[in-house]
C-alpha positions as CSV (number, residue, x, y, z in Angstrom):
1,M,15.7,15.6,-29.4
2,S,13.6,13.8,-26.8
3,V,11.3,15.7,-24.5
4,R,13.0,16.9,-21.3
5,V,11.0,18.5,-18.5
6,R,12.0,19.5,-15.0
7,F,10.5,20.1,-11.6
8,A,12.5,22.7,-9.8
9,P,11.4,23.4,-6.2
10,S,13.1,25.7,-3.7
11,P,13.9,23.8,-0.4
12,T,12.6,26.7,1.7
13,G,9.7,24.7,3.2
14,Y,7.7,21.5,2.6
15,L,6.4,20.4,-0.8
16,H,3.2,22.3,-1.5
17,I,0.2,20.7,-3.0
18,G,0.6,23.1,-6.0
19,G,4.2,22.0,-6.4
20,A,3.2,18.4,-6.3
21,R,0.6,19.0,-9.1
22,T,3.3,20.6,-11.2
23,A,5.7,17.7,-10.6
24,L,2.9,15.3,-11.5
25,Y,2.2,17.1,-14.8
26,C,6.0,17.1,-15.6
27,Y,6.2,13.4,-14.8
28,L,3.2,12.5,-16.9
29,Y,4.3,14.5,-19.9
30,A,7.7,12.9,-19.8
31,K,6.2,9.4,-19.6
32,A,3.7,10.2,-22.4
33,M,6.4,11.5,-24.7
34,K,9.0,8.8,-23.7
35,G,11.2,11.6,-22.5
36,Q,13.1,12.4,-19.2
37,F,11.8,13.9,-16.0
38,V,14.4,15.9,-14.1
39,L,14.5,17.1,-10.5
40,R,16.5,20.3,-10.0
41,I,16.9,22.0,-6.6
42,E,16.8,25.8,-6.7
43,D,18.6,26.6,-3.5
44,T,20.1,30.0,-4.2
45,D,18.0,31.5,-1.3
46,Q,20.8,30.8,1.2
47,E,19.0,32.1,4.3
48,R,15.8,30.1,3.8
49,S,17.0,27.0,2.0
50,K,17.7,24.0,4.3
51,P,19.0,20.5,3.6
52,E,16.2,19.0,5.7
53,Y,13.6,20.6,3.5
54,E,15.3,19.2,0.4
55,T,15.3,15.7,2.0
56,A,11.6,16.0,3.0
57,M,10.7,17.2,-0.5
58,I,12.5,14.3,-2.2
59,D,10.8,11.8,0.2
60,D,7.4,13.3,-0.6
61,I,8.1,13.2,-4.4
62,H,8.9,9.5,-4.1
63,W,5.8,8.9,-1.8
64,C,3.7,10.5,-4.6
65,G,5.1,7.9,-7.0
66,L,6.8,10.5,-9.2
67,D,10.2,8.9,-9.7
68,Y,12.5,11.1,-11.7
69,D,15.1,10.1,-14.2
70,E,17.8,12.6,-13.2
71,G,18.4,14.6,-10.0
72,P,20.8,15.2,-7.1
73,D,20.8,11.5,-6.3
74,K,20.6,10.4,-10.0
75,P,23.2,12.5,-11.7
76,A,23.8,12.6,-15.5
77,D,26.2,14.7,-17.6
78,V,24.2,17.9,-17.3
79,G,24.5,18.2,-13.5
80,P,25.1,19.2,-10.9
81,Y,21.4,19.5,-10.0
82,R,21.6,22.0,-7.1
83,Q,21.9,25.6,-8.1
84,S,24.2,26.2,-5.1
85,E,26.7,24.0,-6.9
86,R,26.5,25.9,-10.2
87,M,27.6,29.4,-9.0
88,D,30.6,29.7,-11.2
89,L,28.5,29.0,-14.3
90,Y,26.1,31.7,-13.5
91,K,28.8,34.3,-12.8
92,N,30.7,33.5,-15.9
93,L,27.6,33.8,-18.1
94,A,26.6,37.0,-16.4
95,W,29.9,38.6,-17.4
96,E,29.7,37.1,-20.9
97,L,26.4,39.0,-21.3
98,V,28.2,42.2,-20.1
99,E,31.0,41.6,-22.8
100,K,28.3,41.1,-25.5
101,G,26.6,44.3,-24.5
102,H,23.4,42.6,-23.2
103,A,24.1,43.5,-19.5
104,Y,26.1,46.0,-17.5
105,P,27.5,46.7,-14.0
106,C,25.2,49.1,-12.2
107,F,26.6,51.2,-9.3
108,L,23.4,52.7,-8.0
109,K,23.6,52.8,-4.2
110,S,20.5,51.6,-2.3
111,E,19.8,55.1,-1.0
112,E,20.1,56.5,-4.5
113,L,17.8,53.7,-5.9
114,E,15.2,54.5,-3.3
115,E,15.4,58.2,-4.1
116,L,14.9,57.6,-7.8
117,T,12.0,55.2,-7.2
118,N,10.3,57.8,-5.0
119,K,10.9,60.4,-7.8
120,A,9.3,58.1,-10.3
121,Q,6.3,57.6,-8.1
122,E,5.9,61.3,-7.7
123,E,6.0,61.7,-11.5
124,K,3.6,58.8,-11.8
125,I,5.9,56.9,-14.1
126,S,7.3,53.4,-13.9
127,P,10.0,53.1,-11.2
128,H,12.3,51.3,-13.6
129,A,12.5,54.4,-15.8
130,Y,15.4,55.7,-13.8
131,H,17.2,52.5,-13.1
132,G,19.3,52.6,-16.3
133,K,21.7,55.3,-15.1
134,Y,24.8,53.2,-15.8
135,R,23.3,51.5,-18.9
136,D,25.6,53.2,-21.4
137,L,28.6,53.7,-19.2
138,D,31.9,53.1,-21.1
139,K,33.0,49.5,-20.5
140,A,36.5,50.6,-19.5
141,E,35.2,53.0,-16.9
142,A,32.8,50.4,-15.6
143,K,35.7,47.9,-15.3
144,A,37.7,50.5,-13.4
145,K,34.9,51.0,-10.9
146,V,34.6,47.2,-10.4
147,D,38.4,46.8,-10.0
148,A,38.4,49.7,-7.5
149,G,36.0,47.7,-5.3
150,E,32.9,49.8,-5.8
151,E,29.7,47.9,-5.0
152,F,27.7,46.9,-8.0
153,V,25.0,44.6,-9.4
154,I,24.8,43.3,-12.9
155,R,21.6,44.4,-14.8
156,F,20.3,43.0,-18.0
157,K,19.6,45.5,-20.7
158,N,16.0,45.5,-21.7
159,P,15.9,45.5,-25.5
160,K,12.8,47.7,-25.3
161,K,10.6,45.8,-27.5
162,K,7.4,43.7,-27.2
163,Y,7.8,40.0,-26.5
164,T,5.3,37.5,-27.7
165,F,5.2,33.7,-27.2
166,T,2.7,30.9,-27.6
167,D,1.8,29.3,-24.3
168,L,0.6,25.7,-24.6
169,V,-2.2,26.4,-22.1
170,R,-3.0,30.1,-22.6
171,G,-2.3,30.6,-26.3
172,E,-0.6,33.7,-27.5
173,V,0.8,35.9,-24.8
174,T,2.3,39.4,-25.4
175,F,4.3,41.5,-23.0
176,P,4.5,45.3,-23.6
177,E,8.0,46.8,-24.0
178,D,7.8,48.9,-20.9
179,M,6.6,46.0,-18.6
180,V,10.1,45.7,-17.0
181,G,13.2,47.9,-16.9
182,D,16.8,46.9,-16.7
183,F,16.5,44.1,-14.2
184,V,19.2,42.6,-11.9
185,I,20.7,39.2,-12.8
186,L,23.6,39.2,-10.3
187,R,23.2,40.8,-6.9
188,S,25.9,42.9,-5.1
189,N,26.8,39.9,-3.0
190,G,27.5,37.9,-6.1
191,M,24.4,35.8,-5.9
192,P,22.4,35.3,-9.2
193,V,18.7,35.9,-9.2
194,Y,16.0,33.3,-9.9
195,N,15.1,34.4,-13.4
196,F,18.7,34.2,-14.6
197,C,19.5,30.9,-12.9
198,C,16.3,29.4,-14.2
199,V,17.1,30.2,-17.8
200,V,20.8,29.1,-17.6
201,D,19.8,25.8,-16.1
202,D,16.9,25.1,-18.5
203,W,19.3,25.9,-21.4
204,K,22.3,23.9,-20.1
205,M,20.1,21.0,-19.0
206,Q,18.5,20.9,-22.4
207,M,14.9,21.4,-21.3
208,T,12.5,21.2,-24.1
209,H,9.3,22.1,-22.2
210,V,8.7,24.2,-19.0
211,I,5.5,23.2,-17.3
212,R,4.8,25.4,-14.3
213,A,2.2,27.3,-12.3
214,E,0.4,30.4,-13.7
215,E,2.1,32.6,-11.1
216,H,5.3,32.3,-13.1
217,L,3.8,33.7,-16.2
218,N,5.1,37.2,-15.7
219,N,8.6,35.9,-15.1
220,T,8.6,34.7,-18.7
221,V,9.2,38.2,-20.2
222,R,12.5,38.5,-18.4
223,Q,13.4,34.9,-19.2
224,L,12.7,35.4,-22.9
225,M,15.1,38.4,-22.9
226,I,17.8,36.3,-21.2
227,Y,17.4,33.4,-23.7
228,E,17.8,35.9,-26.5
229,G,20.9,37.5,-24.9
230,L,22.5,34.1,-24.4
231,G,21.6,32.9,-27.9
232,A,19.9,29.9,-26.3
233,K,17.0,27.9,-27.7
234,I,13.7,28.8,-26.0
235,P,11.7,25.9,-24.6
236,E,8.0,25.5,-25.0
237,F,6.0,27.0,-22.0
238,A,2.9,25.7,-20.4
239,H,1.5,27.7,-17.5
240,C,-1.0,25.7,-15.5
241,S,-4.1,27.1,-13.8
242,L,-4.0,28.6,-10.4
243,L,-5.1,26.5,-7.4
244,V,-7.6,28.4,-5.3
245,G,-9.6,27.8,-2.0
246,E,-13.3,28.2,-1.5
247,D,-12.8,32.0,-1.3
248,R,-11.4,31.9,-4.9
249,Q,-8.1,33.2,-3.5
250,K,-4.7,31.5,-4.2
251,L,-4.4,28.3,-2.1
252,S,-2.6,29.0,1.1
253,K,-2.2,27.9,4.7
254,R,-5.4,29.7,5.7
255,H,-7.3,27.2,3.6
256,G,-6.1,24.3,5.7
257,A,-3.5,21.6,5.0
258,T,-1.5,22.6,1.9
259,S,1.7,20.5,2.1
260,V,2.0,17.0,0.9
261,S,3.6,15.9,4.2
262,Q,0.4,16.9,6.0
263,Y,-1.7,14.6,3.9
264,R,0.9,11.9,4.2
265,D,0.8,12.3,8.0
266,Q,-3.0,12.0,7.9
267,N,-2.6,8.7,6.0
268,Y,-4.2,9.7,2.7
269,L,-3.4,7.4,-0.2
270,P,-0.8,8.9,-2.6
271,T,-2.7,7.4,-5.6
272,A,-5.8,9.3,-4.5
273,L,-4.0,12.6,-4.0
274,M,-2.3,12.3,-7.4
275,N,-5.6,11.4,-9.1
276,Y,-7.4,14.4,-7.6
277,L,-4.6,16.8,-8.3
278,C,-4.3,15.6,-11.9
279,L,-7.9,16.7,-12.5
280,L,-7.4,20.2,-11.1
281,G,-6.5,21.7,-14.4
282,W,-6.5,18.7,-16.8
283,S,-9.3,16.5,-18.0
284,H,-9.4,12.9,-19.0
285,P,-10.2,12.4,-22.8
286,E,-12.9,9.8,-21.8
287,E,-14.1,11.9,-18.9
288,Q,-12.9,9.3,-16.5
289,D,-12.5,10.5,-12.9
290,I,-10.9,7.6,-11.0
291,F,-7.6,6.3,-12.2
292,K,-4.0,5.6,-11.3
293,I,-1.5,8.1,-12.7
294,D,0.5,5.4,-14.5
295,D,-2.6,4.2,-16.2
296,I,-3.0,7.6,-18.0
297,A,0.7,8.1,-19.0
298,D,0.1,7.0,-22.6
299,I,-2.9,9.4,-23.0
300,F,-1.7,12.5,-21.1
301,D,-1.8,15.5,-23.5
302,L,-1.0,19.2,-22.8
303,T,-3.9,20.2,-25.0
304,R,-6.3,19.0,-22.3
305,F,-5.2,21.7,-19.8
306,N,-7.8,24.2,-18.6
307,K,-6.6,27.7,-17.9
308,S,-9.4,28.6,-15.5
309,P,-8.6,28.6,-11.7
310,A,-9.0,25.2,-10.1
311,L,-10.9,24.9,-6.8
312,Y,-9.2,22.8,-4.3
313,D,-11.8,21.0,-2.2
314,V,-10.8,18.7,0.6
315,A,-14.2,17.0,0.7
316,K,-13.7,16.0,-2.9
317,L,-10.2,14.7,-2.1
318,N,-11.7,12.6,0.7
319,F,-14.2,11.1,-1.9
320,F,-11.3,10.2,-4.2
321,N,-9.4,8.7,-1.2
322,G,-12.5,6.5,-0.5
323,Q,-12.6,5.4,-4.2
324,H,-9.0,4.4,-4.2
325,L,-9.3,2.7,-0.8
326,K,-12.0,0.4,-2.3
327,L,-9.5,-0.6,-5.0
328,L,-7.0,-2.1,-2.5
329,T,-6.5,-5.8,-2.2
330,G,-7.0,-7.4,1.2
331,D,-3.3,-7.3,2.3
332,E,-3.0,-3.7,0.9
333,L,-6.1,-2.7,2.8
334,L,-4.9,-4.1,6.1
335,K,-1.4,-2.5,5.8
336,Y,-3.0,0.9,4.9
337,C,-5.8,1.0,7.4
338,E,-4.5,-0.6,10.6
339,V,-2.1,2.2,11.4
340,S,-5.1,4.6,11.6
341,I,-7.0,2.5,14.1
342,P,-6.2,3.4,17.7
343,T,-3.4,1.2,19.1
344,D,-5.5,0.1,22.1
345,H,-8.5,-0.9,19.9
346,S,-9.7,-4.6,20.0
347,F,-9.3,-4.8,16.3
348,H,-5.6,-5.3,16.7
349,S,-6.1,-8.5,18.7
350,Q,-7.9,-10.3,16.0
351,E,-6.5,-12.8,13.4
352,K,-5.3,-11.5,10.1
353,E,-8.1,-13.3,8.1
354,W,-10.7,-11.7,10.4
355,K,-9.2,-8.2,10.0
356,I,-9.2,-8.5,6.2
357,R,-12.9,-9.7,6.1
358,C,-13.8,-6.8,8.4
359,L,-12.0,-4.2,6.4
360,E,-13.3,-5.6,3.1
361,F,-16.8,-5.0,4.4
362,F,-16.5,-1.6,6.1
363,K,-14.3,-0.1,3.4
364,E,-17.5,0.6,1.5
365,K,-18.7,3.0,4.2
366,V,-15.6,5.2,4.7
367,N,-13.4,7.6,2.8
368,L,-10.6,7.7,5.3
369,P,-9.3,4.8,7.5
370,S,-9.5,7.1,10.5
371,E,-13.3,6.8,10.2
372,L,-13.3,3.0,10.6
373,S,-13.2,2.8,14.4
374,T,-16.6,4.4,14.8
375,H,-18.1,1.7,12.5
376,F,-16.5,-1.0,14.5
377,E,-18.6,-0.2,17.5
378,V,-21.3,-2.8,16.4
379,L,-18.6,-5.5,16.5
380,F,-17.0,-4.8,19.9
381,N,-19.3,-2.9,22.2
382,T,-21.4,-4.9,24.7
383,A,-24.1,-2.2,24.4
384,P,-23.6,-0.1,21.2
385,T,-24.4,3.6,21.5
386,I,-28.0,4.4,20.4
387,S,-29.0,7.7,19.0
388,S,-32.0,9.5,20.6
389,E,-34.1,8.8,17.5
390,D,-33.1,5.1,17.5
391,S,-33.8,4.7,21.2
392,E,-37.5,5.6,20.8
393,E,-37.9,3.2,17.8
394,L,-35.9,0.5,19.8
395,K,-38.3,0.8,22.7
396,D,-41.2,0.3,20.3
397,I,-39.6,-2.8,18.7
398,L,-38.9,-4.3,22.1
399,T,-42.7,-4.1,22.9
400,W,-43.6,-6.2,19.9
401,E,-44.9,-9.6,20.9
402,S,-42.5,-11.2,18.5
403,T,-39.3,-9.6,19.8
404,P,-38.9,-11.6,23.1
405,I,-39.5,-14.8,21.2
406,I,-36.6,-13.9,18.8
407,Q,-34.4,-13.0,21.7
408,Q,-35.1,-16.2,23.5
409,Y,-34.4,-18.3,20.5
410,L,-31.1,-16.5,19.4
411,K,-29.8,-16.6,23.0
412,A,-30.3,-20.4,23.1
413,E,-28.5,-20.8,19.7
414,L,-25.5,-18.7,20.8
415,E,-25.2,-20.7,24.1
416,K,-25.0,-23.9,22.0
417,L,-22.2,-22.4,20.0
418,K,-20.4,-21.3,23.1
419,A,-20.7,-24.8,24.6
420,A,-19.3,-26.2,21.4
421,G,-16.2,-23.9,21.6
422,V,-17.2,-21.8,18.6
423,E,-15.8,-18.3,18.8
424,Y,-17.7,-16.7,15.9
425,P,-21.0,-17.6,14.2
426,T,-20.8,-18.2,10.4
427,E,-23.0,-16.8,7.7
428,E,-24.6,-20.3,7.5
429,H,-25.5,-20.0,11.2
430,F,-27.1,-16.7,10.6
431,N,-29.1,-18.0,7.6
432,E,-30.3,-21.0,9.6
433,W,-31.5,-18.8,12.4
434,S,-33.3,-16.4,10.1
435,N,-35.0,-19.3,8.3
436,H,-36.0,-20.9,11.5
437,I,-37.6,-17.7,12.9
438,K,-39.4,-17.3,9.6
439,K,-40.6,-20.8,9.1
440,E,-40.9,-22.3,12.5
441,L,-41.7,-19.3,14.7
442,K,-43.8,-17.7,11.9
443,I,-42.3,-14.3,12.3
444,K,-41.7,-12.5,9.0
445,G,-41.2,-9.0,7.5
446,K,-40.1,-6.2,9.6
447,Q,-40.9,-8.1,12.8
448,L,-38.2,-10.6,11.7
449,F,-35.5,-8.3,10.5
450,K,-35.9,-5.4,12.9
451,G,-36.4,-7.9,15.8
452,M,-33.2,-9.7,14.9
453,R,-31.2,-6.4,14.7
454,A,-32.6,-5.2,18.0
455,A,-31.7,-8.5,19.7
456,F,-28.2,-8.8,18.2
457,T,-27.1,-5.2,18.3
458,H,-29.5,-3.1,20.4
459,M,-29.8,-0.9,17.3
460,T,-32.6,-0.3,14.8
461,Q,-30.4,0.2,11.7
462,G,-26.9,-0.4,10.7
463,P,-24.7,-2.6,8.5
464,D,-25.8,-6.0,7.0
465,L,-26.3,-8.5,9.8
466,K,-25.3,-11.3,7.6
467,V,-21.8,-9.9,7.5
468,V,-21.7,-8.2,11.0
469,I,-22.8,-11.3,13.1
470,P,-20.0,-13.6,11.7
471,L,-17.5,-10.9,12.6
472,T,-18.8,-10.6,16.2
473,N,-17.6,-12.8,19.0
474,V,-20.1,-15.3,20.4
475,E,-19.4,-14.4,24.0
476,L,-19.8,-10.7,23.3
477,L,-23.1,-11.3,21.5
478,L,-24.4,-13.2,24.6
479,T,-23.7,-10.1,26.8
480,R,-26.3,-8.3,24.7
481,F,-29.0,-10.8,25.8
482,Q,-28.6,-10.2,29.6
């Protein structure tokens, strides 16, 4: 049977970074094994689940580039793919477990349950020690209570034995026999619980591997019991490392942006986000850091997971975004960056070819497109802002005997271009001017380069003039020679 993996989010909020990483690992493993990647919506939490969250999650999954093979909008013969549409299946199987003796109706009232829990705490024993009051109730008597309308839940009978399984990340994991008691699989309102639905769906949807976050590890013991009770084949489990913030605590809102939509709104590249998330728990066999996810699909291997907590660092994500920004073609770069430049910025009034040349140059200096507008100052301001440190050095450069000579010459050359109707100097113009100053005016070294920068930009340092000057309008350059 081919590999089948699933990503099963609950639509109770926006897609979390940790959820996106899980979806990514599922997607990559399915691709690597030529299997199927399935999206299942776990929406049994009726109060908190909302259709708009489901829509947003699916949009974010597509934005991340994680196209699934089956899902609510790509049905196959194992659907439906929303748990809310599978209720009859869960209820029927819960009662089948009762008939087989693996589960039973429990009639403990909430007050009685609370009293027994308090008693267990006083006796310093596990609370579930008293939850099995109706465990051995005669089936006919239990049915009579149900038929009479008594409130009940269905509890699974703990076989009271140790459970051991081999996790593909953590190795052999053993759960003691007293870790859980007789746990609920069907609530009094008829709603099934997460662990039961999860097992039923993974079984009926023929999942071969369950790749999920470490926080689900303790759920596995209940799920193993249910698989056993149903007589279902148990999939392989891989529990990925926990994502943590700088305080080494589980990643949460207090650490900043934690949903995919927030990074999407901030105009991060999905390729960069996926690249970074992939390396938070998995390592490239050739120790490569920068890659596109589809480029590693053939080499993705579950054996390269790391079980240690992974530190989520936004500064590092920004670096990855910068690296992927640099990989964009001219048209891609323009489409990506211009939406982050303020709408009233002069950049938008330029020709497309100019915009691309500008971005191709400045992309080397930024990680995020929102940082670009500050670098454009040298292209558009009549008098670029000078730092206090620069201003002292600039004053010094302007006192050099050579600087006024350079200024006078460059101003005359710019006026010639203006008279000829030239809007922008070329790199050839810049090279000619530089050579003339060096050979004819006999100004060399720092007097030449610092003098030209001071004359052209009113700055003492900055980007390469050979690129910057051809991107700067002749008339604007002339305003700097007033």
